[in-house]
Structures are given as structure tokens and as C-alpha cells.
N, C-alpha and C positions, 0 to 999 in steps of 0.2 A: 504493500500500500504506500509506504514512504517513497519508494522508487517511482511509482506512478504519479504521486503528487509532485515529485521533483521534476519529472519529465513534463508534466503539465505546466509547472512554473516556468521552466526553460522555454517551452514553446510559446506560452503567452508573453513572457518577457521579451523574446525576440520579435514576436508579432506586434506587441503593443508599444514598445519603446524603441526609438531610434537613438540610442545613447551615443553621445560624443563628448568631447572634452568640455564643451561650453554649455550644454543645455540639459534640459528636458525633464523627464519625470522618472521617478524610481518606482517601478511597478512591482508590487509585492502581493503574494497570495499567502494566506494562512488559514487553514481550515479550523484551527483552534480559536482564533480571535476575530474571524471575519476577514475581510479583504480591504486593501487600501492602496492608494497611489499618492505619491508626493509629486505635486505639480509645480514646476518653475521653469523659467528659461532666462538665464542670466547672460545669454549671448549679447554681444555688442549690438547686433542688428535688432534684436527684440527690445533691448533696453532703450535704444534710440527711438524705435517706433513708439514705445510706451511714453517716452518723454515728449515726442511730437504730439501725442494725444493727451498730454498733460495728466498722465497716469503714473503711479508709483511703480508698478510692475511686480510687486511682491505678492505675498499670500492673499491679502484682501482683494487685490486686482484680479488675480486668477479665480478666486472664489466668485467674484461678481461676473466674470466672463463665463464661467461654467454654469452659474445659476441662469444667466441669460440664455445660454445655449440650450439648457434643459427646458426652459420656459418656451423657447421658440420651436424646439424639435421633439421634445419628449416630456411635456409638462406633467403627465400623470405619474412619472417615475421619480421625480425630484424628491418626493417624500421618502424614498428608499435609500438616500445617501445622507451622509453627515460631513460637515466641513470643520476643519480646525485651521484657521488662517493666522495664527499668532506669530508667524515668522516670515522669512523671505520666500517661503513656499506655502502652499496650502495642502494639507493632508485631507484627502477625500476617502471616506470609509463607508462600507456597507456590509451587511450580511449576505448580500446578493452579488456573487462574482460577476454576473452579467452587467450589473450597473457600473462596476469598476471598469470593465472592458469598454462600456459606453462612454465613461468619463475619458478614458484614454483616446477613444475615437474622436471625441470633441476636442481634446487637446491638439491632436494632430490636425484636425480641420481648422482650428483657430490659428495654428502656426502656418499652415500652408495656403489658406484661403483668406486673403486680406479683406475681401468683401464681407465674408462671414464674420471676421473679427470686428470690422467696423459696425456691422449690424448688431452684434452682441454688445459692443460698447454703447451704442445708441440705446438699446433695450435696457441696459444696466443703468444708464444715466436717467432714462425716463422713470425707472423704478426707484431711483434714489439710493441704490446700493453699490455704487462704485465711488472710489475716492479720487 
């Protein structure tokens, strides 16, 4: 069973995260404590983009962007995730592994699709939950 979980973790980790020296998220699975992903992007490109948008770019910013993404594309499932945004990253957790996979999909979409990112920024500003 442990080997199967390790293989699942490795497959999901390689699928869900494009790790490099400058960015991204730390995708973790744990059957004992639920599932979580740490979301951040400290690359120069992303930090410059955030600055242009007058955003901080840390945990609260990513929490707002993900909240907006869920509201726009999967509003009924947002209640299945939890946020902890007290640092330069946001930890998103859930008892539902599929929700964490969805979070990672939104992170990749936010990073790769500037129109979607701007739409989420606008949604978060309208809702008053972005700094």
C-alpha cells in the first residue's frame, strides 16, 4: 500500500507541478492528514507582473486569485478547500484529493493564461478580497 501511495504521489507530483528553481507550488499528498498544495511563484516575471497590477504577490494574493478562479469555474466546490495564507505562499488543503488537483490546474492556468489571470484579478477586486 505504501508503494502504491508513493507511486501515486510521484505521478501526481510530476503531472501537477512544473518545478524549477524560481517558482511554483509544492504539491503534497497525505492520506493520513488530507491533501495540500503550497502555492507561490517568486519568479522575477511573476513578481513584476504582480507589481504592475499593484498586487503583493504573496499568500493573500494567491488565495484571492484561486478563490476567484473557483468562483468563476467551479463555485460549488470552493467549500471543499481551506486556505492558510499567512506567509509568502498560500497552503490550500482539502480532504478531497481531486480538489487539490483542481487547485493545481488553476495555478497552472493562472500562470500560463494572462487573460484568465486578469479576469481573476478583476473578480477578486470586485469581491473585495485581494490586497
